Every structure is written in structure tokens, then in C-alpha cells.
All heavy atoms as a GROMACS GRO file, in nm:
protein
  617
    1ILE      N    1   8.264   8.623   9.966
    1ILE     CA    2   8.210   8.749  10.014
    1ILE      C    3   8.189   8.839   9.894
    1ILE      O    4   8.280   8.862   9.816
    1ILE     CB    5   8.306   8.818  10.114
    1ILE    CG1    6   8.325   8.730  10.237
    1ILE    CG2    7   8.254   8.954  10.151
    1ILE    CD1    8   8.428   8.784  10.333
    2ARG      N    9   8.070   8.891   9.881
    2ARG     CA   10   8.040   8.986   9.774
    2ARG      C   11   8.047   9.126   9.834
    2ARG      O   12   7.968   9.162   9.920
    2ARG     CB   13   7.904   8.958   9.714
    2ARG     CG   14   7.879   9.044   9.594
    2ARG     CD   15   7.749   9.007   9.527
    2ARG     NE   16   7.733   9.095   9.415
    2ARG     CZ   17   7.720   9.055   9.292
    2ARG    NH1   18   7.716   8.927   9.265
    2ARG    NH2   19   7.704   9.140   9.194
    3LEU      N   20   8.141   9.205   9.786
    3LEU     CA   21   8.164   9.337   9.844
    3LEU      C   22   8.079   9.447   9.786
    3LEU      O   23   8.071   9.554   9.842
    3LEU     CB   24   8.312   9.373   9.829
    3LEU     CG   25   8.410   9.278   9.897
    3LEU    CD1   26   8.552   9.318   9.864
    3LEU    CD2   27   8.388   9.278  10.046
    4GLY      N   28   8.018   9.424   9.674
    4GLY     CA   29   7.937   9.528   9.613
    4GLY      C   30   7.941   9.516   9.463
    4GLY      O   31   8.016   9.437   9.408
    5GLN      N   32   7.859   9.594   9.399
    5GLN     CA   33   7.851   9.590   9.255
    5GLN      C   34   7.918   9.712   9.195
    5GLN      O   35   7.916   9.820   9.253
    5GLN     CB   36   7.706   9.585   9.210
    5GLN     CG   37   7.636   9.457   9.249
    5GLN     CD   38   7.494   9.456   9.197
    5GLN    OE1   39   7.430   9.558   9.183
    5GLN    NE2   40   7.445   9.337   9.169
    6VAL      N   41   7.976   9.692   9.080
    6VAL     CA   42   8.030   9.802   9.001
    6VAL      C   43   7.934   9.818   8.885
    6VAL      O   44   7.902   9.723   8.816
    6VAL     CB   45   8.172   9.771   8.950
    6VAL    CG1   46   8.222   9.882   8.859
    6VAL    CG2   47   8.267   9.749   9.067
    7ARG      N   48   7.887   9.940   8.864
    7ARG     CA   49   7.794   9.963   8.753
    7ARG      C   50   7.847  10.072   8.662
    7ARG      O   51   7.928  10.154   8.704
    7ARG     CB   52   7.655   9.999   8.805
    7ARG     CG   53   7.648  10.129   8.879
    7ARG     CD   54   7.506  10.156   8.929
    7ARG     NE   55   7.503  10.278   9.006
    7ARG     CZ   56   7.496  10.400   8.954
    7ARG    NH1   57   7.490  10.417   8.825
    7ARG    NH2   58   7.494  10.506   9.032
    8TYR      N   59   7.803  10.070   8.540
    8TYR     CA   60   7.845  10.168   8.441
    8TYR      C   61   7.738  10.275   8.430
    8TYR      O   62   7.619  10.246   8.426
    8TYR     CB   63   7.865  10.101   8.305
    8TYR     CG   64   7.892  10.200   8.196
    8TYR    CD1   65   8.020  10.252   8.180
    8TYR    CD2   66   7.792  10.245   8.112
    8TYR    CE1   67   8.046  10.346   8.081
    8TYR    CE2   68   7.818  10.338   8.013
    8TYR     CZ   69   7.944  10.387   7.998
    8TYR     OH   70   7.971  10.479   7.902
    9GLU      N   71   7.782  10.399   8.426
    9GLU     CA   72   7.691  10.512   8.404
    9GLU      C   73   7.762  10.611   8.313
    9GLU      O   74   7.872  10.657   8.344
    9GLU     CB   75   7.658  10.579   8.537
    9GLU     CG   76   7.568  10.698   8.523
    9GLU     CD   77   7.540  10.765   8.657
    9GLU    OE1   78   7.556  10.701   8.762
    9GLU    OE2   79   7.503  10.884   8.655
   10GLN      N   80   7.700  10.641   8.199
   10GLN     CA   81   7.759  10.738   8.106
   10GLN      C   82   7.752  10.878   8.168
   10GLN      O   83   7.645  10.922   8.209
   10GLN     CB   84   7.682  10.737   7.973
   10GLN     CG   85   7.736  10.831   7.868
   10GLN     CD   86   7.867  10.782   7.809
   10GLN    OE1   87   7.887  10.664   7.792
   10GLN    NE2   88   7.956  10.872   7.778
   11ILE      N   89   7.866  10.944   8.178
   11ILE     CA   90   7.870  11.081   8.228
   11ILE      C   91   7.949  11.166   8.130
   11ILE      O   92   8.022  11.114   8.046
   11ILE     CB   93   7.931  11.090   8.370
   11ILE    CG1   94   8.075  11.037   8.372
   11ILE    CG2   95   7.843  11.017   8.472
   11ILE    CD1   96   8.146  11.054   8.506
   12SER      N   97   7.935  11.295   8.142
   12SER     CA   98   8.006  11.387   8.054
   12SER      C   99   8.154  11.393   8.091
   12SER      O  100   8.193  11.357   8.204
   12SER     CB  101   7.946  11.528   8.065
   12SER     OG  102   7.974  11.582   8.193
   13ALA      N  103   8.234  11.443   7.998
   13ALA     CA  104   8.376  11.463   8.026
   13ALA      C  105   8.393  11.558   8.143
   13ALA      O  106   8.477  11.536   8.231
   13ALA     CB  107   8.447  11.517   7.902
   14GLU      N  108   8.312  11.662   8.147
   14GLU     CA  109   8.322  11.760   8.255
   14GLU      C  110   8.295  11.696   8.391
   14GLU      O  111   8.365  11.724   8.489
   14GLU     CB  112   8.224  11.876   8.232
   14GLU     CG  113   8.255  11.960   8.112
   14GLU     CD  114   8.210  11.899   7.978
   14GLU    OE1  115   8.124  11.806   7.978
   14GLU    OE2  116   8.264  11.941   7.875
   15GLN      N  117   8.195  11.608   8.397
   15GLN     CA  118   8.163  11.540   8.523
   15GLN      C  119   8.276  11.446   8.563
   15GLN      O  120   8.314  11.438   8.680
   15GLN     CB  121   8.031  11.464   8.513
   15GLN     CG  122   7.991  11.396   8.644
   15GLN     CD  123   7.968  11.493   8.758
   15GLN    OE1  124   7.894  11.588   8.742
   15GLN    NE2  125   8.033  11.471   8.870
   16TRP      N  126   8.330  11.372   8.466
   16TRP     CA  127   8.439  11.279   8.496
   16TRP      C  128   8.561  11.354   8.551
   16TRP      O  129   8.620  11.315   8.651
   16TRP     CB  130   8.476  11.200   8.371
   16TRP     CG  131   8.567  11.083   8.394
   16TRP    CD1  132   8.588  11.016   8.512
   16TRP    CD2  133   8.651  11.020   8.298
   16TRP    NE1  134   8.679  10.915   8.493
   16TRP    CE2  135   8.719  10.915   8.363
   16TRP    CE3  136   8.675  11.042   8.164
   16TRP    CZ2  137   8.809  10.833   8.298
   16TRP    CZ3  138   8.764  10.958   8.099
   16TRP    CH2  139   8.830  10.856   8.165
   17ILE      N  140   8.595  11.464   8.485
   17ILE     CA  141   8.709  11.545   8.531
   17ILE      C  142   8.683  11.598   8.672
   17ILE      O  143   8.771  11.594   8.758
   17ILE     CB  144   8.739  11.658   8.431
   17ILE    CG1  145   8.794  11.596   8.301
   17ILE    CG2  146   8.835  11.760   8.488
   17ILE    CD1  147   8.795  11.689   8.183
   18SER      N  148   8.562  11.645   8.695
   18SER     CA  149   8.525  11.694   8.828
   18SER      C  150   8.539  11.584   8.932
   18SER      O  151   8.592  11.606   9.041
   18SER     CB  152   8.382  11.748   8.824
   18SER     OG  153   8.340  11.785   8.952
   19ASP      N  154   8.494  11.464   8.898
   19ASP     CA  155   8.502  11.351   8.991
   19ASP      C  156   8.647  11.310   9.018
   19ASP      O  157   8.685  11.284   9.132
   19ASP     CB  158   8.425  11.230   8.938
   19ASP     CG  159   8.274  11.250   8.938
   19ASP    OD1  160   8.226  11.348   8.997
   19ASP    OD2  161   8.205  11.166   8.877
   20VAL      N  162   8.727  11.304   8.912
   20VAL     CA  163   8.866  11.262   8.926
   20VAL      C  164   8.944  11.358   9.014
   20VAL      O  165   9.024  11.317   9.098
   20VAL     CB  166   8.934  11.247   8.788
   20VAL    CG1  167   9.085  11.234   8.800
   20VAL    CG2  168   8.876  11.128   8.712
   21PHE      N  169   8.921  11.487   8.994
   21PHE     CA  170   9.000  11.588   9.066
   21PHE      C  171   8.928  11.645   9.188
   21PHE      O  172   8.971  11.746   9.243
   21PHE     CB  173   9.038  11.702   8.971
   21PHE     CG  174   9.134  11.659   8.864
   21PHE    CD1  175   9.091  11.642   8.733
   21PHE    CD2  176   9.267  11.634   8.894
   21PHE    CE1  177   9.179  11.602   8.635
   21PHE    CE2  178   9.355  11.594   8.796
   21PHE     CZ  179   9.312  11.577   8.666
   22GLU      N  180   8.822  11.579   9.232
   22GLU     CA  181   8.746  11.629   9.346
   22GLU      C  182   8.837  11.656   9.465
   22GLU      O  183   8.912  11.570   9.509
   22GLU     CB  184   8.638  11.528   9.385
   22GLU     CG  185   8.549  11.576   9.497
   22GLU     CD  186   8.439  11.477   9.530
   22GLU    OE1  187   8.432  11.370   9.467
   22GLU    OE2  188   8.360  11.509   9.619
   23GLY      N  189   8.836  11.778   9.512
   23GLY     CA  190   8.913  11.815   9.629
   23GLY      C  191   9.060  11.844   9.603
   23GLY      O  192   9.134  11.870   9.695
   24THR      N  193   9.102  11.837   9.477
   24THR     CA  194   9.241  11.864   9.443
   24THR      C  195   9.247  11.958   9.323
   24THR      O  196   9.147  11.982   9.256
   24THR     CB  197   9.319  11.736   9.408
   24THR    OG1  198   9.263  11.678   9.290
   24THR    CG2  199   9.314  11.635   9.520
   25GLN      N  200   9.364  12.005   9.294
   25GLN     CA  201   9.384  12.094   9.180
   25GLN      C  202   9.382  12.012   9.050
   25GLN      O  203   9.442  11.906   9.043
   25GLN     CB  204   9.517  12.167   9.193
   25GLN     CG  205   9.539  12.270   9.085
   25GLN     CD  206   9.668  12.349   9.108
   25GLN    OE1  207   9.734  12.334   9.210
   25GLN    NE2  208   9.701  12.433   9.014
   26VAL      N  209   9.314  12.064   8.950
   26VAL     CA  210   9.308  11.998   8.819
   26VAL      C  211   9.446  12.001   8.754
   26VAL      O  212   9.513  12.104   8.753
   26VAL     CB  213   9.204  12.066   8.727
   26VAL    CG1  214   9.209  12.010   8.587
   26VAL    CG2  215   9.064  12.051   8.786
   27ILE      N  216   9.487  11.887   8.701
   27ILE     CA  217   9.612  11.877   8.625
   27ILE      C  218   9.573  11.892   8.478
   27ILE      O  219   9.509  11.802   8.422
   27ILE     CB  220   9.682  11.743   8.650
   27ILE    CG1  221   9.713  11.728   8.799
   27ILE    CG2  222   9.809  11.731   8.565
   27ILE    CD1  223   9.757  11.588   8.840
   28PRO      N  224   9.606  12.005   8.413
   28PRO     CA  225   9.555  12.033   8.279
   28PRO      C  226   9.579  11.924   8.175
   28PRO      O  227   9.487  11.889   8.101
   28PRO     CB  228   9.627  12.163   8.240
   28PRO     CG  229   9.657  12.229   8.371
   28PRO     CD  230   9.688  12.116   8.465
   29PHE      N  231   9.701  11.869   8.168
   29PHE     CA  232   9.725  11.769   8.063
   29PHE      C  233   9.646  11.641   8.088
   29PHE      O  234   9.602  11.575   7.995
   29PHE     CB  235   9.875  11.739   8.046
   29PHE     CG  236   9.937  11.661   8.158
   29PHE    CD1  237   9.934  11.522   8.157
   29PHE    CD2  238   9.999  11.725   8.264
   29PHE    CE1  239   9.993  11.449   8.260
   29PHE    CE2  240  10.058  11.653   8.366
   29PHE     CZ  241  10.054  11.515   8.365
   30LEU      N  242   9.622  11.606   8.216
   30LEU     CA  243   9.542  11.488   8.246
   30LEU      C  244   9.395  11.514   8.215
   30LEU      O  245   9.326  11.428   8.161
   30LEU     CB  246   9.560  11.446   8.392
   30LEU     CG  247   9.483  11.322   8.436
   30LEU    CD1  248   9.510  11.202   8.346
   30LEU    CD2  249   9.516  11.288   8.581
   31ALA      N  250   9.347  11.634   8.245
   31ALA     CA  251   9.209  11.670   8.212
   31ALA      C  252   9.188  11.664   8.061
   31ALA      O  253   9.086  11.613   8.013
   31ALA     CB  254   9.176  11.809   8.266
   32GLN      N  255   9.286  11.713   7.984
   32GLN     CA  256   9.276  11.708   7.839
   32GLN      C  257   9.274  11.562   7.790
   32GLN      O  258   9.198  11.527   7.699
   32GLN     CB  259   9.392  11.783   7.776
   32GLN     CG  260   9.385  11.788   7.625
   32GLN     CD  261   9.504  11.864   7.565
   32GLN    OE1  262   9.604  11.889   7.631
   32GLN    NE2  263   9.491  11.900   7.440
   33HIS      N  264   9.354  11.478   7.850
   33HIS     CA  265   9.356  11.337   7.815
   33HIS      C  266   9.219  11.273   7.841
   33HIS      O  267   9.166  11.200   7.757
   33HIS     CB  268   9.464  11.263   7.893
   33HIS     CG  269   9.457  11.114   7.878
   33HIS    ND1  270   9.493  11.049   7.763
   33HIS    CD2  271   9.415  11.018   7.964
   33HIS    CE1  272   9.475  10.918   7.778
   33HIS    NE2  273   9.427  10.898   7.900
   34LEU      N  274   9.162  11.300   7.958
   34LEU     CA  275   9.031  11.244   7.992
   34LEU      C  276   8.925  11.291   7.893
   34LEU      O  277   8.838  11.212   7.853
   34LEU     CB  278   8.992  11.281   8.135
   34LEU     CG  279   9.082  11.225   8.246
   34LEU    CD1  280   9.036  11.276   8.382
   34LEU    CD2  281   9.088  11.074   8.242
   35GLU      N  282   8.929  11.418   7.854
   35GLU     CA  283   8.834  11.468   7.754
   35GLU      C  284   8.850  11.390   7.623
   35GLU      O  285   8.751  11.356   7.557
   35GLU     CB  286   8.857  11.616   7.728
   35GLU     CG  287   8.810  11.704   7.840
   35GLU     CD  288   8.841  11.851   7.817
   35GLU    OE1  289   8.925  11.883   7.731
   35GLU    OE2  290   8.781  11.934   7.888
   36GLY      N  291   8.974  11.362   7.584
   36GLY     CA  292   8.999  11.286   7.462
   36GLY      C  293   8.948  11.144   7.471
   36GLY      O  294   8.893  11.090   7.374
   37VAL      N  295   8.962  11.081   7.588
   37VAL     CA  296   8.911  10.945   7.607
   37VAL      C  297   8.759  10.944   7.592
   37VAL      O  298   8.703  10.856   7.525
   37VAL     CB  299   8.953  10.890   7.746
   37VAL    CG1  300   8.878  10.762   7.778
   37VAL    CG2  301   9.103  10.867   7.750
   38VAL      N  302   8.692  11.042   7.652
   38VAL     CA  303   8.546  11.049   7.640
   38VAL      C  304   8.506  11.069   7.493
   38VAL      O  305   8.416  11.002   7.442
   38VAL     CB  306   8.487  11.162   7.728
   38VAL    CG1  307   8.340  11.186   7.697
   38VAL    CG2  308   8.507  11.129   7.875
   39PHE      N  309   8.574  11.159   7.423
   39PHE     CA  310   8.545  11.183   7.281
   39PHE      C  311   8.561  11.054   7.201
   39PHE      O  312   8.473  11.016   7.124
   39PHE     CB  313   8.638  11.292   7.227
   39PHE     CG  314   8.619  11.318   7.080
   39PHE    CD1  315   8.518  11.401   7.035
   39PHE    CD2  316   8.702  11.256   6.987
   39PHE    CE1  317   8.500  11.424   6.900
   39PHE    CE2  318   8.685  11.278   6.850
   39PHE     CZ  319   8.583  11.362   6.807
   40ASP      N  320   8.675  10.985   7.219
   40ASP     CA  321   8.698  10.861   7.146
   40ASP      C  322   8.594  10.755   7.180
   40ASP      O  323   8.547  10.682   7.092
   40ASP     CB  324   8.838  10.806   7.176
   40ASP     CG  325   8.949  10.888   7.113
   40ASP    OD1  326   8.919  10.975   7.028
   40ASP    OD2  327   9.066  10.866   7.150
   41HIS      N  328   8.556  10.747   7.307
   41HIS     CA  329   8.456  10.650   7.349
   41HIS      C  330   8.320  10.680   7.285
   41HIS      O  331   8.253  10.591   7.234
   41HIS     CB  332   8.444  10.650   7.502
   41HIS     CG  333   8.341  10.556   7.554
   41HIS    ND1  334   8.352  10.420   7.545
   41HIS    CD2  335   8.224  10.579   7.617
   41HIS    CE1  336   8.245  10.363   7.599
   41HIS    NE2  337   8.167  10.459   7.644
   42GLU      N  338   8.282  10.808   7.286
   42GLU     CA  339   8.153  10.846   7.226
   42GLU      C  340   8.149  10.819   7.076
   42GLU      O  341   8.044  10.788   7.021
   42GLU     CB  342   8.125  10.994   7.253
   42GLU     CG  343   8.090  11.022   7.397
   42GLU     CD  344   8.077  11.171   7.428
   42GLU    OE1  345   8.120  11.254   7.346
   42GLU    OE2  346   8.023  11.203   7.536
   43LYS      N  347   8.263  10.828   7.009
   43LYS     CA  348   8.271  10.804   6.864
   43LYS      C  349   8.298  10.657   6.833
   43LYS      O  350   8.325  10.621   6.719
   43LYS     CB  351   8.381  10.890   6.801
   43LYS     CG  352   8.363  11.038   6.822
   43LYS     CD  353   8.238  11.088   6.755
   43LYS     CE  354   8.225  11.238   6.777
   43LYS     NZ  355   8.091  11.286   6.766
   44GLU      N  356   8.292  10.571   6.937
   44GLU     CA  357   8.314  10.426   6.926
   44GLU      C  358   8.451  10.393   6.868
   44GLU      O  359   8.469  10.292   6.800
   44GLU     CB  360   8.202  10.361   6.847
   44GLU     CG  361   8.067  10.376   6.915
   44GLU     CD  362   7.954  10.307   6.842
   44GLU    OE1  363   7.977  10.242   6.738
   44GLU    OE2  364   7.841  10.317   6.890
   45MET      N  365   8.550  10.478   6.898
   45MET     CA  366   8.685  10.454   6.849
   45MET      C  367   8.764  10.362   6.942
   45MET      O  368   8.877  10.326   6.913
   45MET     CB  369   8.758  10.588   6.833
   45MET     CG  370   8.693  10.679   6.730
   45MET     SD  371   8.757  10.847   6.729
   45MET     CE  372   8.922  10.819   6.668
   46MET      N  373   8.704  10.325   7.054
   46MET     CA  374   8.773  10.239   7.150
   46MET      C  375   8.708  10.101   7.158
   46MET      O  376   8.728  10.027   7.252
   46MET     CB  377   8.772  10.305   7.288
   46MET     CG  378   8.842  10.440   7.288
   46MET     SD  379   8.840  10.520   7.446
   46MET     CE  380   8.970  10.432   7.528
   47ALA      N  381   8.630  10.066   7.057
   47ALA     CA  382   8.554   9.941   7.060
   47ALA      C  383   8.634   9.822   7.011
   47ALA      O  384   8.598   9.708   7.037
   47ALA     CB  385   8.426   9.956   6.977
   48GLY      N  386   8.742   9.843   6.938
   48GLY     CA  387   8.816   9.732   6.880
   48GLY      C  388   8.917   9.670   6.974
   48GLY      O  389   8.947   9.723   7.081
   49THR      N  390   8.965   9.556   6.936
   49THR     CA  391   9.069   9.489   7.013
   49THR      C  392   9.178   9.442   6.917
   49THR      O  393   9.157   9.432   6.796
   49THR     CB  394   9.014   9.367   7.088
   49THR    OG1  395   8.960   9.273   6.994
   49THR    CG2  396   8.906   9.407   7.188
   50ASN      N  397   9.293   9.414   6.973
   50ASN     CA  398   9.402   9.355   6.896
   50ASN      C  399   9.485   9.270   6.991
   50ASN      O  400   9.455   9.260   7.109
   50ASN     CB  401   9.486   9.462   6.825
   50ASN     CG  402   9.550   9.558   6.922
   50ASN    OD1  403   9.604   9.519   7.024
   50ASN    ND2  404   9.546   9.686   6.888
   51ASP      N  405   9.590   9.209   6.940
   51ASP     CA  406   9.672   9.121   7.022
   51ASP      C  407   9.810   9.179   7.051
   51ASP      O  408   9.903   9.107   7.088
   51ASP     CB  409   9.685   8.984   6.955
   51ASP     CG  410   9.753   8.992   6.819
   51ASP    OD1  411   9.778   9.104   6.769
   51ASP    OD2  412   9.781   8.884   6.763
   52LEU      N  413   9.824   9.311   7.040
   52LEU     CA  414   9.956   9.373   7.056
   52LEU      C  415  10.012   9.358   7.198
   52LEU      O  416  10.131   9.335   7.215
   52LEU     CB  417   9.952   9.519   7.015
   52LEU     CG  418   9.932   9.544   6.866
   52LEU    CD1  419   9.925   9.693   6.837
   52LEU    CD2  420  10.044   9.479   6.786
   53VAL      N  421   9.929   9.372   7.300
   53VAL     CA  422   9.978   9.358   7.438
   53VAL      C  423  10.035   9.219   7.458
   53VAL      O  424  10.145   9.202   7.513
   53VAL     CB  425   9.866   9.388   7.541
   53VAL    CG1  426   9.910   9.348   7.681
   53VAL    CG2  427   9.826   9.533   7.536
   54GLU      N  428   9.964   9.119   7.410
   54GLU     CA  429  10.012   8.982   7.427
   54GLU      C  430  10.139   8.957   7.345
   54GLU      O  431  10.232   8.892   7.393
   54GLU     CB  432   9.904   8.882   7.386
   54GLU     CG  433   9.937   8.741   7.422
   54GLU     CD  434   9.818   8.647   7.411
   54GLU    OE1  435   9.708   8.692   7.376
   54GLU    OE2  436   9.836   8.528   7.438
   55LYS      N  437  10.145   9.010   7.224
   55LYS     CA  438  10.264   8.994   7.142
   55LYS      C  439  10.386   9.059   7.206
   55LYS      O  440  10.496   9.004   7.206
   55LYS     CB  441  10.243   9.054   7.003
   55LYS     CG  442  10.161   8.967   6.912
   55LYS     CD  443  10.149   9.033   6.775
   55LYS     CE  444  10.070   8.945   6.680
   55LYS     NZ  445  10.052   9.009   6.549
   56ILE      N  446  10.368   9.178   7.262
   56ILE     CA  447  10.479   9.252   7.321
   56ILE      C  448  10.519   9.194   7.456
   56ILE      O  449  10.638   9.176   7.484
   56ILE     CB  450  10.444   9.402   7.333
   56ILE    CG1  451  10.432   9.462   7.193
   56ILE    CG2  452  10.547   9.476   7.417
   56ILE    CD1  453  10.371   9.600   7.190
   57SER      N  454  10.421   9.164   7.541
   57SER     CA  455  10.452   9.122   7.678
   57SER      C  456  10.461   8.970   7.695
   57SER      O  457  10.517   8.923   7.794
   57SER     CB  458  10.346   9.175   7.774
   57SER     OG  459  10.222   9.107   7.753
   58GLY      N  460  10.402   8.898   7.600
   58GLY     CA  461  10.399   8.752   7.615
   58GLY      C  462  10.289   8.704   7.707
   58GLY      O  463  10.279   8.586   7.737
   59ARG      N  464  10.204   8.798   7.754
   59ARG     CA  465  10.094   8.762   7.843
   59ARG      C  466   9.963   8.822   7.792
   59ARG      O  467   9.962   8.932   7.738
   59ARG     CB  468  10.118   8.814   7.984
   59ARG     CG  469  10.232   8.746   8.053
   59ARG     CD  470  10.246   8.794   8.194
   59ARG     NE  471  10.283   8.936   8.193
   59ARG     CZ  472  10.318   9.004   8.299
   59ARG    NH1  473  10.318   8.947   8.416
   59ARG    NH2  474  10.352   9.130   8.290
   60ARG      N  475   9.855   8.749   7.814
   60ARG     CA  476   9.723   8.799   7.777
   60ARG      C  477   9.688   8.916   7.868
   60ARG      O  478   9.710   8.907   7.990
   60ARG     CB  479   9.620   8.686   7.793
   60ARG     CG  480   9.479   8.722   7.755
   60ARG     CD  481   9.381   8.609   7.784
   60ARG     NE  482   9.365   8.584   7.926
   60ARG     CZ  483   9.290   8.658   8.009
   60ARG    NH1  484   9.227   8.763   7.965
   60ARG    NH2  485   9.280   8.626   8.136
   61PRO      N  486   9.635   9.026   7.814
   61PRO     CA  487   9.597   9.138   7.900
   61PRO      C  488   9.473   9.105   7.982
   61PRO      O  489   9.394   9.018   7.945
   61PRO     CB  490   9.567   9.250   7.800
   61PRO     CG  491   9.530   9.180   7.674
   61PRO     CD  492   9.609   9.052   7.673
   62MET      N  493   9.460   9.173   8.094
   62MET     CA  494   9.340   9.159   8.177
   62MET      C  495   9.223   9.227   8.109
   62MET      O  496   9.240   9.332   8.047
   62MET     CB  497   9.360   9.230   8.311
   62MET     CG  498   9.418   9.149   8.419
   62MET     SD  499   9.408   9.247   8.572
   62MET     CE  500   9.582   9.256   8.606
   63SER      N  501   9.106   9.171   8.126
   63SER     CA  502   8.985   9.240   8.083
   63SER      C  503   8.954   9.347   8.187
   63SER      O  504   9.010   9.347   8.298
   63SER     CB  505   8.868   9.142   8.074
   63SER     OG  506   8.831   9.098   8.204
   64VAL      N  507   8.864   9.437   8.154
   64VAL     CA  508   8.822   9.539   8.251
   64VAL      C  509   8.763   9.470   8.374
   64VAL      O  510   8.793   9.508   8.488
   64VAL     CB  511   8.722   9.638   8.188
   64VAL    CG1  512   8.664   9.731   8.294
   64VAL    CG2  513   8.788   9.717   8.076
   65GLY      N  514   8.681   9.369   8.352
   65GLY     CA  515   8.622   9.297   8.464
   65GLY      C  516   8.726   9.232   8.554
   65GLY      O  517   8.714   9.237   8.677
   66GLU      N  518   8.828   9.172   8.495
   66GLU     CA  519   8.936   9.112   8.573
   66GLU      C  520   9.013   9.218   8.653
   66GLU      O  521   9.048   9.197   8.769
   66GLU     CB  522   9.032   9.036   8.482
   66GLU     CG  523   8.972   8.910   8.422
   66GLU     CD  524   9.055   8.853   8.308
   66GLU    OE1  525   9.130   8.929   8.241
   66GLU    OE2  526   9.043   8.732   8.285
   67PHE      N  527   9.037   9.332   8.590
   67PHE     CA  528   9.107   9.440   8.657
   67PHE      C  529   9.027   9.491   8.776
   67PHE      O  530   9.080   9.509   8.886
   67PHE     CB  531   9.136   9.555   8.560
   67PHE     CG  532   9.208   9.669   8.624
   67PHE    CD1  533   9.346   9.669   8.634
   67PHE    CD2  534   9.138   9.778   8.676
   67PHE    CE1  535   9.414   9.774   8.695
   67PHE    CE2  536   9.204   9.883   8.737
   67PHE     CZ  537   9.343   9.881   8.746
   68VAL      N  538   8.898   9.513   8.756
   68VAL     CA  539   8.813   9.563   8.864
   68VAL      C  540   8.809   9.462   8.978
   68VAL      O  541   8.819   9.498   9.095
   68VAL     CB  542   8.671   9.596   8.813
   68VAL    CG1  543   8.574   9.621   8.927
   68VAL    CG2  544   8.675   9.715   8.719
   69GLU      N  545   8.796   9.334   8.944
   69GLU     CA  546   8.792   9.232   9.048
   69GLU      C  547   8.924   9.228   9.126
   69GLU      O  548   8.923   9.220   9.250
   69GLU     CB  549   8.762   9.094   8.988
   69GLU     CG  550   8.736   8.986   9.090
   69GLU     CD  551   8.616   9.013   9.178
   69GLU    OE1  552   8.515   9.067   9.130
   69GLU    OE2  553   8.625   8.982   9.300
   70LYS      N  554   9.035   9.236   9.056
   70LYS     CA  555   9.166   9.232   9.122
   70LYS      C  556   9.188   9.352   9.213
   70LYS      O  557   9.251   9.344   9.317
   70LYS     CB  558   9.276   9.227   9.018
   70LYS     CG  559   9.416   9.218   9.077
   70LYS     CD  560   9.522   9.202   8.970
   70LYS     CE  561   9.660   9.191   9.034
   70LYS     NZ  562   9.764   9.167   8.936
   71HIS      N  563   9.131   9.468   9.173
   71HIS     CA  564   9.151   9.593   9.248
   71HIS      C  565   9.020   9.645   9.307
   71HIS      O  566   9.000   9.765   9.319
   71HIS     CB  567   9.214   9.699   9.156
   71HIS     CG  568   9.343   9.655   9.097
   71HIS    ND1  569   9.460   9.654   9.168
   71HIS    CD2  570   9.373   9.607   8.974
   71HIS    CE1  571   9.558   9.609   9.091
   71HIS    NE2  572   9.509   9.579   8.972
   72ARG      N  573   8.933   9.555   9.343
   72ARG     CA  574   8.798   9.589   9.389
   72ARG      C  575   8.799   9.695   9.499
   72ARG      O  576   8.717   9.786   9.502
   72ARG     CB  577   8.725   9.466   9.438
   72ARG     CG  578   8.583   9.493   9.486
   72ARG     CD  579   8.504   9.368   9.509
   72ARG     NE  580   8.470   9.300   9.386
   72ARG     CZ  581   8.368   9.337   9.307
   72ARG    NH1  582   8.296   9.439   9.337
   72ARG    NH2  583   8.343   9.270   9.197
   73GLU      N  584   8.894   9.687   9.592
   73GLU     CA  585   8.898   9.783   9.704
   73GLU      C  586   8.913   9.926   9.656
   73GLU      O  587   8.866  10.018   9.722
   73GLU     CB  588   9.009   9.746   9.803
   73GLU     CG  589   9.150   9.763   9.751
   73GLU     CD  590   9.200   9.652   9.656
   73GLU    OE1  591   9.133   9.549   9.642
   73GLU    OE2  592   9.307   9.671   9.597
   74ALA      N  593   8.974   9.946   9.543
   74ALA     CA  594   8.992  10.082   9.491
   74ALA      C  595   8.862  10.140   9.434
   74ALA      O  596   8.852  10.262   9.416
   74ALA     CB  597   9.100  10.083   9.383
   75PHE      N  598   8.765  10.056   9.410
   75PHE     CA  599   8.639  10.101   9.349
   75PHE      C  600   8.526  10.114   9.449
   75PHE      O  601   8.412  10.131   9.412
   75PHE     CB  602   8.599  10.004   9.236
   75PHE     CG  603   8.694  10.008   9.120
   75PHE    CD1  604   8.799   9.918   9.112
   75PHE    CD2  605   8.680  10.102   9.020
   75PHE    CE1  606   8.888   9.920   9.008
   75PHE    CE2  607   8.768  10.106   8.914
   75PHE     CZ  608   8.873  10.016   8.908
   76GLN      N  609   8.558  10.105   9.575
   76GLN     CA  610   8.451  10.113   9.676
   76GLN      C  611   8.438  10.252   9.733
   76GLN      O  612   8.524  10.330   9.737
   76GLN     CB  613   8.480  10.014   9.786
   76GLN     CG  614   8.477   9.875   9.729
   76GLN     CD  615   8.464   9.770   9.835
   76GLN    OE1  616   8.403   9.792   9.938
   76GLN    NE2  617   8.520   9.654   9.811
   0.00000   0.00000   0.00000
């Protein structure tokens, strides 16, 4: 059964924060964190990979695609 597609769309930090906190009170430290993630992503500072998760946990980390597939219901 194919439940739907997940697609990527670049949005501003302000839009992401608005979407995350829609209908609830903004949590300032989380909003600041999200702004930092967007900044790092735009500067391509999140493009690299390493093996630290596997070294520490002894397990290979999930890819984003694997995570979305495992938790697909949360993205609908």
C-alpha cells in the first residue's frame, strides 16, 4: 500500500517555526534552535557525514528516508 509521497520544499526559518508551532505557543529556545538549523543548512554545514553514531551505539544510523518510512503516519 502506498500511503502518499513525502516531498521536500525549501521554506524560510520563519515559515518552519510558524508551521511547527501552529496553534500553540512558541517555545523560544526551540524556535532559536530551528533558526540555527535553517542557517546551517543554507550554509551547507549539514552536508557531511561521519561514523560517530555507529561507533558510539554499535548500530548504523537510519537514513532520513528510512526514518520517514518507519514513521510515515506522522508525516501525513
